[in-house]
C-alpha positions as a printed NumPy array, in Angstrom:
array([[-128.488, -207.922, -177.271],
       [-129.95 , -210.235, -174.578],
       [-131.257, -213.913, -175.382],
       [-134.634, -212.782, -174.067],
       [-134.689, -209.886, -176.21 ],
       [-133.762, -212.191, -179.232],
       [-136.434, -214.393, -178.525],
       [-139.076, -211.698, -178.317],
       [-138.152, -210.505, -181.634],
       [-138.397, -213.927, -183.117],
       [-141.882, -214.202, -181.596],
       [-143.028, -210.98 , -183.195],
       [-141.709, -212.248, -186.402],
       [-142.796, -215.8  , -186.733],
       [-143.981, -218.538, -184.113],
       [-142.213, -221.26 , -185.932],
       [-138.878, -219.323, -185.768],
       [-139.513, -218.856, -182.024],
       [-139.765, -222.908, -181.66 ],
       [-136.437, -223.496, -183.785],
       [-134.605, -221.057, -181.599],
       [-135.681, -222.205, -178.584],
       [-134.499, -225.67 , -179.691],
       [-131.249, -224.28 , -180.864],
       [-130.8  , -222.343, -177.313],
       [-131.328, -225.652, -175.373],
       [-128.833, -227.361, -177.763],
       [-126.379, -224.468, -177.121],
       [-126.768, -224.433, -173.407],
       [-126.262, -228.32 , -173.574],
       [-123.219, -228.296, -175.629],
       [-121.33 , -225.198, -174.697],
       [-122.418, -224.822, -170.997],
       [-122.452, -228.537, -170.286],
       [-119.046, -229.553, -171.214],
       [-118.406, -232.652, -172.986],
       [-116.816, -230.471, -175.968],
       [-113.421, -229.304, -176.577],
       [-113.037, -225.394, -176.669],
       [-112.55 , -225.371, -180.445],
       [-115.663, -227.554, -181.105],
       [-117.698, -225.457, -178.645],
       [-116.666, -222.381, -180.771],
       [-117.414, -224.072, -184.046],
       [-120.894, -225.259, -182.845],
       [-121.697, -221.787, -181.589],
       [-120.888, -220.165, -184.678],
       [-123.048, -222.664, -186.811],
       [-125.874, -221.809, -184.538],
       [-125.494, -218.066, -184.856],
       [-124.969, -218.606, -188.858],
       [-127.994, -220.732, -188.943],
       [-130.194, -218.355, -186.882],
       [-129.224, -215.433, -189.234],
       [-129.93 , -217.033, -192.245],
       [-133.308, -217.716, -190.977],
       [-133.828, -214.212, -190.237],
       [-132.519, -212.918, -193.34 ],
       [-135.195, -213.958, -195.944],
       [-132.823, -213.835, -198.608],
       [-133.938, -215.444, -202.159],
       [-133.019, -219.095, -201.873],
       [-132.321, -219.389, -205.714],
       [-129.86 , -216.509, -205.78 ],
       [-127.725, -218.417, -203.228],
       [-127.962, -222.077, -204.127],
       [-125.545, -224.13 , -206.193],
       [-125.575, -222.565, -209.893],
       [-125.052, -226.125, -211.179],
       [-127.67 , -227.866, -209.194],
       [-130.998, -227.548, -211.354],
       [-131.897, -230.915, -212.902],
       [-131.186, -231.901, -216.383],
       [-134.597, -233.352, -218.014],
       [-132.987, -233.735, -221.485],
       [-131.066, -236.454, -223.486],
       [-128.313, -235.837, -225.919],
       [-128.963, -236.587, -229.598],
       [-125.577, -236.749, -231.592],
       [-125.364, -236.543, -234.999],
       [-128.979, -235.377, -235.669],
       [-128.326, -232.903, -238.451],
       [-127.071, -234.541, -241.444],
       [-124.469, -232.838, -243.558],
       [-123.707, -233.5  , -247.139],
       [-121.254, -236.43 , -247.738],
       [-117.632, -235.09 , -247.467],
       [-118.298, -232.138, -245.648],
       [-117.784, -231.726, -241.874],
       [-118.652, -229.188, -239.252],
       [-116.391, -226.44 , -238.507],
       [-116.948, -223.84 , -235.634],
       [-120.846, -223.923, -235.517],
       [-121.454, -220.594, -233.766],
       [-125.369, -219.731, -233.99 ],
       [-128.724, -221.214, -234.373],
       [-132.24 , -220.053, -234.736],
       [-135.793, -221.461, -235.351],
       [-137.777, -221.019, -238.561],
       [-141.054, -219.688, -238.537],
       [-142.586, -222.857, -238.905],
       [-141.443, -223.688, -235.407],
       [-139.688, -227.08 , -236.233],
       [-136.998, -226.232, -238.983],
       [-133.453, -225.23 , -237.535],
       [-131.244, -222.724, -239.082],
       [-127.337, -222.708, -238.427],
       [-124.196, -220.84 , -239.425],
       [-120.802, -222.723, -239.216],
       [-117.397, -221.573, -240.116],
       [-117.332, -223.488, -243.504],
       [-115.604, -226.576, -242.103],
       [-113.016, -224.652, -240.069],
       [-112.469, -221.268, -238.132],
       [-113.14 , -218.919, -241.046],
       [-114.983, -218.925, -244.449],
       [-112.504, -216.231, -245.856],
       [-111.016, -218.664, -248.276],
       [-113.687, -221.251, -248.554],
       [-116.434, -221.755, -251.321],
       [-118.795, -223.555, -249.058],
       [-121.974, -221.934, -247.921],
       [-121.993, -221.141, -244.073],
       [-125.74 , -220.568, -243.844],
       [-127.671, -223.758, -243.334],
       [-131.386, -224.88 , -243.063],
       [-132.322, -228.379, -241.68 ],
       [-135.848, -229.631, -241.677],
       [-137.462, -231.285, -238.501],
       [-135.674, -234.605, -239.388],
       [-132.292, -233.097, -239.621],
       [-132.125, -233.07 , -243.232],
       [-130.139, -230.173, -244.819],
       [-132.847, -228.458, -247.114],
       [-130.94 , -225.172, -248.043],
       [-127.732, -223.443, -248.008],
       [-126.19 , -220.102, -249.086],
       [-123.861, -217.279, -248.529],
       [-120.742, -218.847, -250.123],
       [-117.961, -216.262, -250.814],
       [-119.912, -213.528, -248.926],
       [-118.915, -213.794, -245.133],
       [-115.566, -213.819, -243.663],
       [-116.466, -215.135, -240.114],
       [-120.1  , -215.759, -239.474],
       [-121.14 , -215.142, -236.032],
       [-124.795, -213.937, -235.145],
       [-128.003, -215.426, -236.437],
       [-131.696, -214.352, -236.372],
       [-135.033, -215.342, -238.139],
       [-137.239, -212.432, -238.153],
       [-141.108, -212.565, -238.183],
       [-141.102, -212.607, -242.135],
       [-138.914, -215.552, -242.283],
       [-135.967, -213.511, -243.423],
       [-132.39 , -214.68 , -242.424],
       [-130.221, -212.071, -240.6  ],
       [-126.363, -212.807, -240.163],
       [-123.543, -210.92 , -238.651],
       [-120.068, -211.087, -240.271],
       [-117.667, -210.797, -237.274],
       [-114.343, -209.889, -238.816],
       [-112.92 , -208.312, -241.584],
       [-110.526, -209.475, -244.541],
       [-109.712, -208.707, -248.338],
       [-112.295, -205.897, -248.271],
       [-115.307, -208.021, -246.938],
       [-116.768, -208.222, -243.528],
       [-117.715, -206.317, -240.462],
       [-121.316, -206.262, -241.906],
       [-124.899, -207.508, -240.916],
       [-126.823, -208.98 , -243.902],
       [-130.524, -209.503, -244.22 ],
       [-131.336, -212.528, -246.67 ],
       [-134.645, -214.112, -247.859],
       [-135.014, -217.586, -247.689],
       [-133.443, -218.349, -250.87 ],
       [-130.012, -216.387, -250.137],
       [-131.09 , -213.091, -251.703],
       [-129.626, -210.033, -250.056],
       [-132.333, -207.704, -248.884],
       [-130.593, -205.195, -246.795],
       [-126.925, -204.477, -245.687],
       [-125.649, -202.739, -242.549],
       [-121.961, -201.45 , -242.279],
       [-119.107, -200.853, -244.83 ],
       [-117.504, -203.925, -246.098],
       [-114.119, -204.417, -244.666],
       [-114.201, -201.27 , -242.79 ],
       [-113.918, -201.38 , -239.11 ],
       [-115.452, -198.434, -236.892],
       [-117.685, -197.205, -234.115],
       [-119.505, -194.678, -236.336],
       [-123.485, -194.898, -237.353],
       [-122.681, -196.823, -240.378],
       [-119.618, -199.051, -239.277],
       [-119.172, -202.031, -236.956],
       [-116.125, -203.629, -235.268],
       [-116.614, -207.319, -235.003],
       [-120.359, -207.488, -234.702],
       [-121.66 , -210.54 , -232.689],
       [-125.362, -210.654, -233.021],
       [-128.363, -209.115, -234.463],
       [-132.067, -209.267, -233.344],
       [-135.228, -207.61 , -235.057],
       [-137.91 , -206.307, -232.816],
       [-141.458, -207.057, -233.419],
       [-142.073, -203.346, -234.905],
       [-139.059, -204.2  , -237.183],
       [-136.435, -202.041, -235.296],
       [-132.834, -203.638, -235.858],
       [-130.548, -204.17 , -232.875],
       [-126.932, -205.038, -233.485],
       [-124.69 , -206.192, -230.563],
       [-121.348, -204.429, -231.72 ],
       [-118.046, -205.906, -230.427],
       [-116.201, -208.928, -229.744],
       [-113.434, -208.386, -227.166],
       [-110.618, -206.298, -226.848],
       [-109.643, -203.967, -229.619],
       [-113.533, -203.791, -231.104],
       [-116.498, -202.129, -229.861],
       [-118.713, -202.494, -226.698],
       [-122.136, -201.325, -227.698],
       [-125.656, -202.045, -228.807],
       [-126.601, -200.28 , -231.806],
       [-130.144, -199.558, -232.938],
       [-131.689, -198.999, -236.485],
       [-134.926, -198.438, -237.935],
       [-136.454, -201.134, -240.366],
       [-135.078, -199.5  , -243.489],
       [-131.614, -199.673, -241.75 ],
       [-131.313, -195.725, -240.511],
       [-129.271, -195.41 , -237.65 ],
       [-131.412, -194.424, -234.429],
       [-129.016, -194.606, -231.377],
       [-126.16 , -196.547, -229.873],
       [-125.52 , -196.981, -226.101],
       [-122.534, -198.885, -223.919],
       [-119.166, -198.784, -223.796],
       [-116.314, -201.103, -222.339],
       [-116.716, -201.582, -218.637],
       [-118.257, -203.614, -216.119],
       [-121.017, -200.98 , -214.644],
       [-124.551, -200.903, -215.799],
       [-124.97 , -200.508, -219.362],
       [-121.193, -201.154, -220.148],
       [-120.022, -204.365, -221.845],
       [-117.214, -206.853, -221.947],
       [-118.285, -208.695, -225.363],
       [-121.954, -208.209, -225.769],
       [-122.206, -211.58 , -227.529],
       [-125.861, -212.409, -228.029],
       [-129.249, -210.878, -227.975],
       [-132.607, -211.864, -227.191],
       [-136.12 , -210.252, -226.664],
       [-139.138, -211.344, -224.196],
       [-142.8  , -210.887, -224.821],
       [-142.658, -207.6  , -222.852],
       [-139.986, -206.148, -225.298],
       [-137.298, -206.244, -223.033],
       [-133.664, -206.743, -224.665],
       [-131.616, -209.448, -223.137],
       [-127.86 , -209.111, -224.002],
       [-125.277, -211.822, -222.991],
       [-122.522, -209.668, -221.44 ],
       [-119.996, -212.595, -221.648],
       [-116.859, -211.055, -220.451],
       [-118.79 , -209.827, -217.342],
       [-120.484, -213.256, -216.553],
       [-123.906, -211.718, -216.564],
       [-127.139, -210.905, -218.559],
       [-127.953, -207.503, -218.901],
       [-131.683, -206.54 , -219.415],
       [-132.693, -203.21 , -221.276],
       [-135.8  , -201.443, -222.51 ],
       [-135.562, -200.81 , -226.463],
       [-134.276, -197.109, -225.61 ],
       [-131.215, -198.463, -223.907],
       [-132.435, -197.81 , -220.342],
       [-130.842, -200.395, -218.004],
       [-133.327, -202.288, -215.986],
       [-131.315, -205.138, -214.293],
       [-128.551, -207.828, -214.394],
       [-128.648, -211.289, -213.96 ],
       [-125.833, -213.532, -213.113],
       [-127.391, -216.835, -212.098],
       [-127.282, -218.122, -215.809],
       [-123.409, -218.325, -215.863],
       [-121.157, -216.65 , -218.327],
       [-123.546, -216.31 , -221.218],
       [-122.235, -216.876, -224.71 ],
       [-125.632, -217.311, -226.253],
       [-129.091, -216.137, -225.196],
       [-132.616, -217.532, -226.637],
       [-135.991, -216.745, -225.451],
       [-139.099, -218.748, -226.864],
       [-142.638, -217.887, -227.258],
       [-143.411, -219.044, -223.751],
       [-140.926, -216.643, -222.382],
       [-138.534, -219.417, -221.34 ],
       [-134.851, -218.137, -221.457],
       [-132.135, -220.477, -222.573],
       [-128.433, -219.5  , -221.897],
       [-125.497, -221.188, -223.308],
       [-122.349, -220.964, -221.036],
       [-119.268, -221.989, -222.943],
       [-116.661, -220.401, -220.931],
       [-117.259, -220.468, -217.278],
       [-113.978, -222.247, -215.233],
       [-112.046, -221.92 , -212.235],
       [-110.162, -218.863, -213.501],
       [-113.078, -217.052, -215.301],
       [-116.224, -217.877, -213.441],
       [-115.368, -219.842, -210.305],
       [-117.805, -222.45 , -209.034],
       [-119.909, -222.301, -212.217],
       [-120.066, -225.063, -214.466],
       [-120.392, -224.759, -218.294],
       [-123.412, -225.801, -219.902],
       [-127.099, -224.718, -220.9  ],
       [-129.165, -223.141, -218.286],
       [-133.155, -222.722, -218.649],
       [-135.452, -220.616, -216.603],
       [-138.566, -218.393, -217.066],
       [-137.844, -214.561, -217.765],
       [-140.501, -213.778, -215.424],
       [-138.606, -214.616, -212.079],
       [-135.072, -215.294, -213.389],
       [-135.119, -218.61 , -211.601],
       [-132.819, -221.485, -213.15 ],
       [-135.052, -224.546, -213.467],
       [-132.969, -226.816, -215.762],
       [-129.395, -227.192, -216.594],
       [-127.873, -229.385, -219.458],
       [-124.171, -229.799, -218.211],
       [-121.127, -229.722, -220.431],
       [-119.708, -233.427, -220.287],
       [-116.214, -231.809, -220.196],
       [-116.095, -231.039, -216.316],
       [-113.16 , -229.047, -216.118],
       [-110.247, -229.741, -218.367],
       [-106.673, -228.348, -217.307],
       [-108.099, -227.016, -214.067],
       [-107.874, -223.582, -215.534],
       [-108.196, -221.618, -218.88 ],
       [-109.413, -223.86 , -221.586],
       [-108.724, -222.99 , -225.103],
       [-110.364, -219.844, -226.267],
       [-113.46 , -221.151, -227.416],
       [-114.596, -223.162, -224.54 ],
       [-115.982, -226.781, -224.714],
       [-119.716, -226.414, -224.501],
       [-122.399, -224.417, -226.879],
       [-122.163, -220.918, -227.514],
       [-125.195, -220.646, -229.459],
       [-128.461, -221.898, -228.134],
       [-132.243, -222.266, -229.62 ],
       [-135.272, -224.274, -228.865],
       [-138.267, -225.494, -231.308],
       [-141.813, -225.116, -230.602],
       [-141.606, -228.71 , -229.513],
       [-139.216, -227.87 , -226.517],
       [-136.289, -229.517, -228.274],
       [-133.217, -227.637, -227.542],
       [-130.032, -227.163, -229.89 ],
       [-126.426, -226.31 , -229.083],
       [-124.211, -224.877, -231.344],
       [-120.565, -225.634, -230.356],
       [-117.38 , -223.732, -231.463],
       [-114.865, -225.475, -229.841],
       [-115.84 , -229.095, -230.222],
       [-117.294, -228.188, -233.86 ],
       [-120.409, -229.911, -233.418],
       [-124.2  , -229.338, -233.17 ],
       [-126.049, -231.107, -230.741],
       [-129.999, -231.641, -230.336],
       [-131.326, -232.173, -226.82 ],
       [-134.678, -234.011, -226.261],
       [-136.613, -234.406, -223.12 ],
       [-136.218, -237.784, -221.444]])
């Protein structure tokens, strides 16, 4: 294509682009044709001009191509905000959610260790707005607590992500005092049928009461979303292990926006998949990192906890909590993991940053940390 024809095309597109192209062309002639540069440098300069011109003509969305770690961090970290009883220490803190009052925080942690199978501690904890522990329950009931959801009735839902000694692989609905209201799955029985789970990772209750369970947690388990009626009757399931649309590699967390779209943290595929409530695939987002936890507040702000990205699993993406609107998918804030890249490769299985994430009505963000065994609060600076 001749230079004249290129300029005419640019003129038809945008006058400002024409001025840029003419300037670039003048520089090109001065440097390439006028001498004063080595052959190698001439080639490099020419390629730079060409790439810049193509970039200007492409019209690609800027946020999709920018540094995934470049969003500002408008938060400060508050350590030791939640106060445990004397003598108790955090185990693996896996999930958090907000009470219907908008300020109290519910947390599930693994009884001071990695499991509650042989513990008499209560794994389900409620803290008030000042970080004081006000309720706890679930002792002796849950093998490996994983997912947590507070529904519009203020009932507490917890998934048990493992099975041992005739317990586990179930989903529980509790009232605020720890009374069991509904149980899904068969105790200690792993399966992929309409009444069994295999390492269920999370649960979500839609505004109409329908129940969604993210069923599976890695190799040897399931990789599906299961939907139930409000009274626990099986409706449908979708998904299988894989990397295509509607397929999963560890569906780790669930959230729903005001339009009723279901957001699934497809962690092993380093993406968030979005579905309607019948399982129709809508789109996928990769700009939020490798998602372990997803949370959407009442303003349709999406919070995504990435605890696993590194040079091997998701090169170029740093761990931390990314925040943005579900309306456009643009990441507008990033709370980075303070541990940059230990080992320069595969970290321990549980990573080093928050896996679970939530945000209260005042805009404070909470990170549930499995690897570091901690629970952090982030406040606006």
